[in-house]
C-alpha positions in Angstrom: 26.5 -18.1 -19.9 29.7 -16.7 -18.4 31.7 -20.0 -18.3 32.3 -20.1 -22.0 33.3 -16.4 -22.3 36.0 -16.9 -19.7 37.8 -19.8 -21.2 40.3 -17.9 -23.3 41.5 -15.5 -20.7 42.9 -18.1 -18.2 44.7 -20.0 -20.9 46.3 -16.9 -22.3 47.6 -15.8 -18.9 49.0 -19.3 -18.1 50.6 -20.3 -21.4 51.8 -16.9 -22.6 53.7 -16.7 -25.9 55.7 -19.7 -27.1 59.3 -19.9 -25.9 62.3 -20.6 -28.0 63.3 -23.6 -25.9 59.9 -25.2 -26.1 59.7 -28.2 -28.5 56.0 -27.8 -28.7 55.8 -24.3 -30.2 54.7 -25.6 -33.6 53.6 -29.0 -32.5 49.8 -28.7 -32.5 49.9 -27.9 -36.3 52.0 -31.0 -37.0 50.0 -33.3 -34.7 46.6 -32.6 -36.1 46.8 -35.1 -39.0 49.5 -37.7 -38.1 50.5 -40.1 -40.8 49.8 -43.8 -40.3 52.8 -46.2 -40.2 53.9 -47.6 -43.5 53.0 -51.2 -44.3 56.6 -52.0 -45.4 57.9 -51.3 -41.9 56.3 -54.3 -40.4 58.6 -56.8 -42.1 61.9 -55.2 -41.2 64.4 -56.2 -38.6 64.0 -54.5 -35.2 67.6 -53.3 -35.2 67.1 -51.5 -38.5 63.7 -50.0 -37.5 63.5 -46.3 -36.6 60.8 -46.9 -34.0 62.8 -46.3 -30.8 63.6 -42.8 -32.1 59.9 -42.2 -32.8 59.0 -43.6 -29.4 61.4 -41.3 -27.6 60.2 -38.3 -29.6 56.5 -39.3 -28.9 57.2 -39.6 -25.2 58.9 -36.2 -25.1 55.9 -34.7 -27.0 53.4 -36.2 -24.5 55.3 -35.0 -21.5 55.5 -31.4 -22.8 51.7 -31.6 -23.6 51.0 -32.7 -20.1 53.0 -29.8 -18.7 51.0 -27.4 -20.9 47.8 -29.1 -19.6 48.7 -28.3 -16.0 47.0 -25.0 -16.5 43.6 -26.5 -16.0 43.6 -26.0 -12.2 43.9 -22.2 -12.8 40.8 -22.3 -15.1 38.3 -21.7 -12.2 40.4 -18.8 -10.8 40.5 -16.9 -14.1 36.9 -17.7 -14.7 35.8 -16.2 -11.4 37.8 -13.0 -12.0 36.3 -12.6 -15.4 32.8 -13.3 -14.0 33.3 -10.7 -11.3 34.3 -8.0 -13.8 31.3 -8.9 -16.0 28.9 -8.8 -13.1 30.2 -5.3 -12.1 29.8 -4.2 -15.7 26.2 -5.5 -15.8 25.4 -3.9 -12.5 26.6 -0.5 -13.8 24.5 -1.0 -17.0 21.5 -1.8 -14.9 22.0 1.3 -12.8 22.3 3.4 -15.9 19.1 1.9 -17.3 17.3 2.6 -14.0 18.5 6.2 -13.9 17.4 6.7 -17.5 14.0 5.2 -16.8 13.6 7.4 -13.7 14.5 10.5 -15.8 12.0 9.6 -18.4 9.3 9.1 -15.8 10.1 12.5 -14.2 9.9 14.2 -17.7 6.6 12.5 -18.3 5.3 13.6 -14.9 6.3 17.2 -15.7 4.5 17.0 -19.0 1.4 15.6 -17.4 1.5 18.4 -14.8 1.8 21.0 -17.6 -1.3 19.5 -19.3 -3.1 19.5 -16.0 -2.3 23.2 -15.5 -3.5 24.0 -19.0 -6.7 22.0 -18.4 -7.3 23.8 -15.1 -6.9 27.2 -16.8 -9.4 26.1 -19.5 -11.8 25.0 -16.8 -11.3 28.4 -15.1 -12.1 30.3 -18.3 -15.2 28.0 -18.8 -16.4 28.6 -15.2 -15.9 32.4 -15.7 -17.9 32.2 -18.9 -20.6 30.3 -17.1 -20.8 32.9 -14.3 -20.7 35.7 -16.8 -23.5 34.3 -18.9 -26.4 36.7 -18.9 -29.2 34.3 -19.7 -30.1 30.8 -18.5 -30.0 29.5 -22.1 -26.3 30.4 -22.3 -25.6 28.6 -19.1 -27.5 25.5 -20.2 -25.5 25.5 -23.4 -22.3 25.6 -21.4 -23.6 22.7 -19.3 -24.4 20.7 -22.5 -20.9 21.4 -23.7 -19.5 19.9 -20.4 -21.7 16.8 -20.9 -20.2 16.4 -24.4 -16.7 16.7 -23.0 -17.5 14.0 -20.4 -18.7 11.7 -23.2 -15.5 12.3 -25.2 -13.3 11.6 -22.2 -15.2 8.3 -21.6 -14.5 7.3 -25.2 -10.8 8.1 -24.8 -10.6 6.1 -21.7 -12.2 3.1 -23.5 -9.7 3.4 -26.3 -6.8 3.6 -23.9 -8.1 0.5 -22.0 -8.2 -1.5 -25.3 -4.7 -0.4 -26.1 -3.5 -1.4 -22.6 -5.1 -4.9 -23.1 -3.3 -5.4 -26.4 0.0 -4.3 -24.8 -0.6 -6.7 -21.9 -1.1 -9.6 -24.4 2.1 -8.6 -26.3 4.1 -8.5 -23.0 2.8 -11.9 -22.0 3.8 -13.3 -25.4 7.3 -11.8 -25.1 7.7 -13.2 -21.6 6.8 -16.7 -22.8 9.4 -16.4 -25.5 12.0 -15.2 -23.1 11.3 -18.1 -20.8 11.7 -20.6 -23.6 15.0 -19.0 -24.6 16.2 -19.1 -21.0 15.4 -22.8 -20.7 17.3 -23.5 -24.0 20.3 -21.5 -22.8 20.3 -23.3 -19.5 20.3 -26.7 -21.3 23.2 -25.6 -23.4 25.1 -24.3 -20.4 24.6 -27.6 -18.6 25.8 -29.5 -21.6 28.8 -27.2 -21.9 29.7 -27.6 -18.2 29.5 -31.4 -18.5 31.9 -31.3 -21.4 34.3 -29.1 -19.5 34.3 -31.5 -16.6 35.0 -34.4 -19.0 37.9 -32.5 -20.5 39.3 -31.7 -17.1 39.1 -35.4 -16.1 40.7 -36.6 -19.2 43.5 -34.0 -18.9 44.2 -35.0 -15.3 44.2 -38.7 -16.2 46.6 -38.1 -19.1 48.9 -36.1 -16.8 48.8 -38.8 -14.1 49.6 -41.5 -16.7 52.7 -39.7 -18.0 54.0 -38.5 -14.6 53.3 -41.8 -12.8 52.9 -44.5 -15.5 50.9 -47.5 -14.3 52.6 -50.9 -13.8 51.2 -52.7 -16.8 52.8 -55.1 -19.2 54.6 -53.3 -22.1 52.3 -52.3 -24.9 53.2 -52.7 -28.5 54.2 -49.3 -30.0 51.5 -49.5 -32.7 48.8 -49.9 -30.1 50.1 -47.0 -27.9 50.2 -44.7 -30.9 46.7 -45.6 -31.9 45.4 -45.1 -28.4 47.0 -41.7 -28.1 45.9 -40.6 -31.5 42.3 -41.6 -30.8 42.4 -39.6 -27.5 43.9 -36.6 -29.2 41.2 -36.8 -31.9 38.5 -36.9 -29.2 40.0 -33.8 -27.5 40.0 -31.9 -30.9 36.4 -32.8 -31.4 35.6 -31.5 -27.9 37.4 -28.3 -28.6 35.4 -27.9 -31.8 32.2 -28.5 -29.8 33.3 -25.9 -27.2 33.9 -23.3 -29.9 30.6 -24.0 -31.5 28.8 -23.7 -28.1 30.7 -20.5 -27.4 29.5 -19.0 -30.6 26.0 -20.1 -30.0 26.0 -18.8 -26.5 27.2 -15.4 -27.7 24.4 -15.3 -30.2 21.8 -16.3 -27.5 23.2 -13.7 -25.2 22.7 -11.0 -27.8 19.2 -12.2 -28.5 18.3 -12.2 -24.8 19.7 -8.7 -24.4 17.5 -7.5 -27.3 14.4 -9.2 -25.9 15.1 -7.7 -22.5 15.4 -4.2 -24.0 12.1 -4.7 -25.8 10.4 -6.0 -22.6 11.6 -2.9 -20.7 10.3 -0.6 -23.3 6.9 -2.3 -23.3 6.8 -2.1 -19.5 7.7 1.5 -19.5 5.1 2.3 -22.0 2.5 0.3 -20.1 3.3 2.2 -16.9 3.0 5.5 -18.8 -0.3 4.5 -20.2 -1.6 3.5 -16.7 -0.5 6.9 -15.4 -2.3 8.5 -18.3 -5.4 6.5 -17.7 -5.4 7.4 -14.0 -4.9 11.0 -14.9 -7.8 11.0 -17.4 -10.1 9.2 -15.0 -9.2 11.7 -12.3 -9.9 14.6 -14.7 -13.2 13.0 -15.6 -14.1 12.8 -12.0 -13.2 16.5 -11.6 -15.3 17.5 -14.6 -18.3 15.5 -13.3 -17.8 17.1 -9.8 -17.7 20.6 -11.3 -20.7 19.8 -13.5 -22.7 18.7 -10.4 -21.5 21.7 -8.5 -22.7 23.9 -11.3 -26.1 22.2 -11.3 -26.4 22.7 -7.5 -25.5 26.4 -7.7 -28.0 26.9 -10.5 -30.6 25.1 -8.4 -29.9 27.3 -5.4 -30.0 30.5 -7.6 -33.3 29.5 -9.1 -34.9 28.4 -5.8 -38.5 27.5 -5.8 -39.5 30.0 -8.5 -41.4 28.6 -11.5 -39.2 28.9 -14.6 -39.4 27.3 -18.0 -35.9 25.8 -17.5 -36.6 24.4 -14.0 -38.0 21.1 -15.4 -34.9 20.6 -17.5 -32.6 21.4 -14.6 -34.5 18.8 -12.5 -34.1 16.2 -15.2 -30.4 16.9 -15.4 -30.0 16.5 -11.6 -31.9 13.2 -11.6 -29.8 11.9 -14.5 -26.6 12.9 -12.7 -27.7 11.1 -9.5 -28.5 7.9 -11.4 -25.0 7.6 -13.0 -23.7 4.2 -12.2 -20.0 3.3 -11.8 -18.4 0.5 -13.9 -16.4 -2.2 -12.2 -13.2 -2.1 -14.3 -9.9 -1.7 -12.6 -6.3 -1.6 -13.8 -3.3 -2.8 -11.8 -5.0 -2.0 -8.5 -6.1 1.5 -9.6 -9.9 1.7 -9.8 -10.8 3.5 -13.0 -14.5 3.9 -12.2 -15.3 7.4 -11.0 -17.2 6.0 -8.0 -18.1 2.6 -6.6 -20.9 1.6 -4.2 -18.7 0.5 -1.2 -15.2 1.2 -0.2 -12.6 -1.5 0.7 -13.9 -1.7 4.3 -17.6 -1.9 3.4 -18.7 1.7 4.0 -21.0 3.4 1.5 -19.1 5.7 -0.8 -22.2 7.8 -1.5 -24.4 8.1 1.6 -28.1 7.6 1.0 -29.8 10.9 1.9 -33.5 11.5 1.4 -33.0 15.2 0.6 -32.1 15.7 -3.0 -29.7 18.6 -2.2 -27.7 16.4 0.2 -27.7 13.5 -2.3 -26.1 15.8 -4.9 -23.6 17.0 -2.3 -22.7 13.5 -1.3 -22.1 12.6 -5.0 -19.9 15.6 -5.5 -17.8 14.7 -2.4 -17.5 11.0 -3.6 -16.2 12.2 -7.0 -13.6 14.5 -5.3 -12.4 11.6 -3.1 -12.1 9.3 -6.2 -10.2 12.0 -8.1 -7.8 12.6 -5.2 -7.2 8.8 -4.9 -6.4 8.4 -8.6 -4.0 11.3 -8.7 -2.2 10.3 -5.4 -1.9 6.6 -6.2 1.3 6.7 -8.2 2.9 9.6 -6.4 2.1 8.8 -2.8 0.4 5.4 -2.1 2.7 3.1 -4.1 6.0 4.5 -2.6 4.3 4.3 0.8 3.4 0.6 0.3 7.0 -0.1 -0.8 8.4 1.5 2.4 6.1 -0.6 4.5 7.0 -3.8 2.7 10.7 -3.0 3.2 10.3 -2.1 6.9 10.7 -5.7 8.2 10.4 -6.2 12.0 8.6 -3.4 13.9 10.4 -1.5 16.6 9.6 1.9 18.2 11.5 4.6 16.3 11.1 8.1 14.7 10.9 6.5 11.2 8.0 4.3 12.4 6.2 7.3 13.8 6.5 9.2 10.5 5.2 6.2 8.6 2.3 5.7 10.9 1.3 9.4 10.5 1.4 9.0 6.7 -0.9 5.9 7.1 -0.5 2.2 6.8 -1.3 0.4 3.6 -4.3 -2.0 3.8 -2.3 -5.2 3.4 0.0 -4.3 6.3 -2.5 -2.6 8.6 -3.7 -5.8 10.5 -0.1 -6.8 11.3 0.8 -3.3 12.4 -2.3 -2.8 14.6 -1.7 -6.2 16.4 1.8 -5.1 17.2 0.7 -1.7 18.5 -2.1 -3.3 20.6 0.4 -5.8 22.0 2.7 -2.9 23.1 -0.3 -1.4 25.0 -1.8 -4.4 26.8 1.1 -6.9 27.2 0.9 -6.3 31.0 -2.8 -7.1 31.0 -2.9 -9.9 28.4 -3.1 -13.4 29.7 -3.6 -16.6 27.6 -7.2 -17.7 27.6 -8.6 -14.5 29.1 -11.0 -13.7 26.3 -12.5 -17.3 26.3 -12.9 -17.1 30.1 -14.8 -13.8 29.8 -17.0 -15.3 27.0 -17.9 -18.3 29.2 -18.8 -15.9 32.0 -21.1 -13.9 29.7 -22.8 -17.0 28.6 -23.3 -18.4 32.2 -24.6 -15.1 33.6 -26.4 -12.2 32.0 -24.7 -8.9 32.4 -26.9 -5.8 33.3 -25.5 -4.0 30.2 -26.6 -6.8 27.8 -29.9 -5.2 27.0 -28.2 -1.9 26.1 -25.7 -3.7 24.0 -28.4 -5.4 22.0 -30.1 -2.1 21.4 -26.9 -0.5 20.1 -26.0 -3.4 17.8 -28.5 -2.4 15.2 -27.4 1.2 15.4 -23.8 0.5 14.7 -22.6 1.9 11.3 -25.9 1.8 9.3 -23.8 2.8 6.2 -21.6 -0.3 6.4 -22.7 -3.5 4.6 -20.9 -5.7 7.1 -23.3 -4.5 9.9 -26.5 -4.2 7.9 -26.5 -7.4 5.9 -28.6 -10.1 7.6 -26.2 -12.9 6.7 -23.1 -11.1 8.0 -21.2 -12.5 11.0 -20.0 -9.1 12.2 -22.9 -8.3 14.5 -22.5 -11.6 16.4 -18.8 -10.9 16.7 -19.4 -7.4 18.0 -21.9 -8.7 20.6 -19.4 -11.2 22.0 -16.6 -8.6 22.1 -18.8 -6.0 24.0 -20.1 -8.6 26.4 -16.6 -9.8 27.2 -15.4 -6.2 27.8 -18.4 -5.6 30.1 -17.0 -8.4 32.3 -13.4 -7.3 31.8 -14.1 -3.8 33.2 -17.1 -3.9 35.5 -16.5 -0.2 36.6 -17.6 0.8 33.0 -19.5 -2.2 31.9 -20.8 -0.6 28.7 -21.0 3.0 27.4 -22.5 4.2 24.2 -19.7 4.7 21.7 -17.8 1.5 22.7 -19.7 -0.4 20.0 -18.2 1.8 17.2 -14.7 1.5 18.6 -15.0 -2.3 18.7 -16.6 -2.3 15.2 -13.7 -0.4 13.7 -11.3 -2.9 15.3 -13.3 -5.8 13.8 -13.3 -4.3 10.3 -9.5 -4.0 10.3 -8.4 -7.0 12.4 -11.3 -9.4 11.5 -10.7 -11.4 14.7 -12.8 -11.2 17.9 -10.0 -11.6 20.4 -7.7 -9.0 18.6 -10.7 -6.6 18.5 -11.4 -7.2 22.2 -7.8 -6.3 23.2 -7.9 -3.3 20.9 -10.9 -2.0 22.8 -9.1 -2.7 26.1 -6.1 -0.8 24.9 -8.1 2.2 24.0 -10.3 2.4 27.1 -7.8 1.3 29.8 -4.4 2.5 28.5 -4.7 5.2 25.9 -7.7 7.3 27.1 -7.6 9.0 30.5 -9.4 7.4 33.4 -13.2 8.1 33.7 -13.4 8.8 30.0 -16.3 6.3 29.6 -17.6 6.4 33.1 -21.2 7.4 34.0 -20.2 11.0 34.6 -17.9 11.2 31.5 -15.8 13.7 33.5 -12.6 13.1 31.5 -14.5 13.6 28.2 -15.9 16.9 29.4 -12.4 18.0 30.5 -11.1 17.4 27.0 -13.8 19.6 25.5 -12.7 22.5 27.6 -9.1 21.8 26.7 -10.0 21.8 23.0 -11.7 25.2 23.4 -8.5 26.6 24.9 -6.4 25.2 22.0 -8.8 26.5 19.4 -8.5 30.0 20.9 -4.8 29.7 20.8 -4.4 28.2 17.3 -7.4 29.6 15.5 -8.4 32.9 17.1 -10.2 34.4 14.1 -12.5 31.3 13.7 -13.3 31.2 17.4 -14.2 34.9 17.4 -16.6 34.3 14.5 -18.2 31.4 16.3 -18.4 33.3 19.5 -20.1 36.2 17.7 -22.9 33.8 16.6 -22.9 31.9 20.0 -22.0 28.5 18.5 -21.1 25.9 21.1 -18.6 23.5 19.4 -18.9 20.8 22.1 -22.2 19.7 20.5 -20.2 18.7 17.5 -16.8 17.7 18.9 -17.9 15.7 22.0 -18.6 12.7 19.8 -15.4 13.1 17.9 -13.4 12.4 21.0 -15.7 9.7 22.4 -15.4 7.5 19.3 -12.2 8.9 17.8 -13.9 10.3 14.7 -15.6 6.9 13.9 -18.8 8.6 12.6 -17.2 11.8 11.2 -14.5 11.1 8.7 -14.4 9.0 5.5 -12.9 5.5 6.1 -9.5 6.2 4.4 -8.8 9.2 6.5 -10.4 7.7 9.7 -8.0 4.7 9.6 -5.0 6.9 9.0 -6.0 8.9 12.1 -6.2 5.6 14.0 -2.8 4.4 12.8 -1.2 7.4 14.6 -3.6 7.3 17.5 -2.8 3.7 18.5 0.9 4.6 18.6 1.0 8.2 20.0 -2.2 8.4 22.1 -4.8 11.1 22.6 -2.6 14.0 21.5 -3.4 12.8 17.9 -7.1 13.4 18.5 -6.5 17.0 19.5 -4.2 17.5 16.5 -6.8 16.3 14.0 -9.7 18.1 15.7 -7.7 21.4 15.3 -6.7 20.4 11.7 -10.3 19.7 10.7 -11.4 23.3 11.7 -8.3 24.7 10.0 -9.1 22.7 6.8 -12.6 24.2 6.6 -11.9 27.6 8.3 -12.6 29.7 5.2 -15.9 28.0 4.5 -17.1 28.5 8.1 -16.1 32.2 8.0 -18.3 32.7 5.0 -21.4 31.6 6.9 -23.3 34.5 8.6 -26.1 32.7 10.4 -25.9 30.4 13.5 -28.4 28.0 11.9 -26.4 27.7 8.8 -23.2 27.2 10.8 -24.8 24.3 12.8 -26.1 22.7 9.6 -22.7 23.0 8.0 -20.9 21.6 11.1 -23.2 18.6 11.1 -21.7 17.1 7.9 -18.6 19.2 7.0 -16.1 16.5 8.1 -17.4 14.3 5.3 -16.3 16.9 2.7 -12.6 16.4 3.6 -11.0 14.2 0.9 -7.3 15.3 0.9 -5.8 13.1 3.6 -2.3 14.3 2.9 -3.2 18.0 3.3 -5.1 17.2 6.6 -2.1 15.3 7.9 0.3 18.2 7.1 -2.0 20.6 8.9 -2.3 18.3 12.0 1.4 17.5 12.4 3.1 20.6 11.0 0.9 23.7 10.9 -0.4 23.0 14.5 3.1 22.9 16.0 4.3 23.6 18.6 2.1 21.1 20.5 3.9 20.0 23.7 2.4 17.1 25.7 3.3 19.0 28.9 0.9 21.8 28.0 -1.9 19.2 27.4 -1.3 17.6 30.8 -1.4 21.0 32.6 -4.6 22.0 30.9 -6.3 18.7 31.7 -5.3 18.9 35.3 -6.5 22.5 35.7 -9.9 21.9 34.0 -10.4 18.6 35.8 -10.0 20.4 39.2 -12.5 23.1 38.1 -15.0 20.5 36.8 -14.8 18.4 40.0 -15.4 21.5 42.1 -18.4 22.4 39.9 -19.8 18.9 40.3 -19.3 19.0 44.1 -21.1 22.3 44.2 -23.9 20.9 42.2 -24.2 17.9 44.5 -24.5 20.3 47.5 -27.3 22.2 45.8 -29.1 19.0 45.1 -28.7 17.8 48.7 -30.0 21.1 50.0 -33.0 21.0 47.7 -33.8 17.5 48.9 -33.5 18.4 52.5 -35.7 21.5 52.1 -38.3 19.5 50.2 -38.3 16.7 52.9 -38.8 19.2 55.7 -41.8 20.9 54.1 -45.2 19.2 54.8 -47.3 18.7 51.7 -50.1 21.2 51.5 -53.3 20.3 49.6 -55.7 22.9 48.3 -59.2 22.9 49.8 -61.6 20.4 48.3 -58.7 18.1 47.1 -58.0 14.7 48.5 -54.8 12.7 48.3 -54.5 9.5 46.3 -54.5 7.5 49.5 -57.7 9.0 50.7 -59.3 8.5 47.3 -58.4 4.8 47.4 -59.8 4.5 50.9 -63.1 6.0 49.9 -63.4 3.7 46.9 -62.7 0.6 49.1 -65.4 1.8 51.5 
């Protein structure tokens, strides 16, 4: 495409304007249509013929033409300079287009945020009207109005989906046309390049023939003239062809430029429509969530009282719980408000028997979906691009920040294997896992029975561990048996099954999951964390109490007033690293940072969870209500970015030195308490052994009774 545009520039710079002493300044015009020799000249005497003069003039003409054609070696140099300038110009144009596109997208985002703000204000006014309604009929009318709004939003989403499909078809058609044009242009360029090579070869050959004429028998003047004229005619034809191809190439370049502009406009419009679709779906989820919340509050307000509207309210709740999600998706963004399972197989809406908890679970799932749709373009896609561009993994501050923000699903297995290898490279030996499997098959471990009992209790809300045909339970059994032989001092402890199950869901390989479990138990967690006494786990609970008093004094004062012991809730958090507490997307983000930074991450997120829900807990005025809320409140957290900011920014400063000092102090106290308890136990046993058993009158011992029966 660029070869033809650059032909004129090198020739102009080499030849320059015609000089006064050049005999060829006007020669091309005279040489275009040479007159053939006259027939009468053939019969004349050689002495009277003017042919020697014509021959000398022709020779001079050819030599001068050869000198002019010596510019061909400079053709490539001029072409490369012209090509470099054009590439720079195209790069600048591309940069301008990208900046313009980014500016448009920012303006579109601002416009969408303005609309979101207006919609939120409208929702606020509607909620105020709902709360200010004096009668239940008015409230039910507002609820029906919300149902109509949901239906209208659904119709708008379907229309946008149809428009998107038509745009996708138009884009695919344009792409096929562009590919055909590109193939045609490539053929023309190849043909043009071949012709240029032929011209260069002919020019070099003509130059060599005149500078060093070959030793051949003299050729008759008429034959030489005819040969030269034919070659010159061919060169003129080639020049005409080159000019035609240059014109055609220029036309095709302009057409390609126009098609590219059209394609970019269509792509920008498609992206804008996708963002609009995601925003509308998120808004739809928010409206549904608010609708269900309104139903729940109305149900709580009515209670068990018999009312003429109670039956209608019950029907509305049942209808809301039976809403099914569609399976449509657009460019990786799930447009359904809610799906049955998430990407790792966990139930999106847990199955509760109590209707109130079912409604609460549905509300929470809708909020998670809304947050995911709104954060997809702004957060998740740039994060995936950063992980894709990261390349080879090395410990660094940038890697720490990326791990805290979370690893995208397609990169998480690779990143986790690298993190595990950093932890266990001094323990890992080739064939170790297979050796442990062979040992578990040859000899039954004492912990095998407990492992079998816990297999069926592992993640009952995950389809990979509840489906009868799934291979995950068998993989989990082998991993836990291998670990019981790897670490006989622990063998098996309840909670290890969930740690290994999370590793299996992400890594999907038994050996990688086994080494992940080894890394957590033997290198990340303190010693005795999973021993029979669980002494290190108890120490961490006391450390957490101290940190909560320091970071959240108002919350701890409220809990202390109602005598709430948080260790009943938080002990399991630390033992399984939140495996049963958080939704899967936030749980795996916690594990991303935990595998790299260690147990300090668990403390940060434990504090962040209480900070996230501090206001809700402070509203509760009864210890029973507080315990009921703490039992499931971690599942209501859906904003992973907000939780991450609280954990790694709001909880600062958080020095590791302070954590070590608190652990050492509380471990010393706890060991002293355990020694004192052992002393009390030993004294009790000695006292009991020294006392003779005294039987009441008329009673016999079991041994005496057996003797009488035998007699």
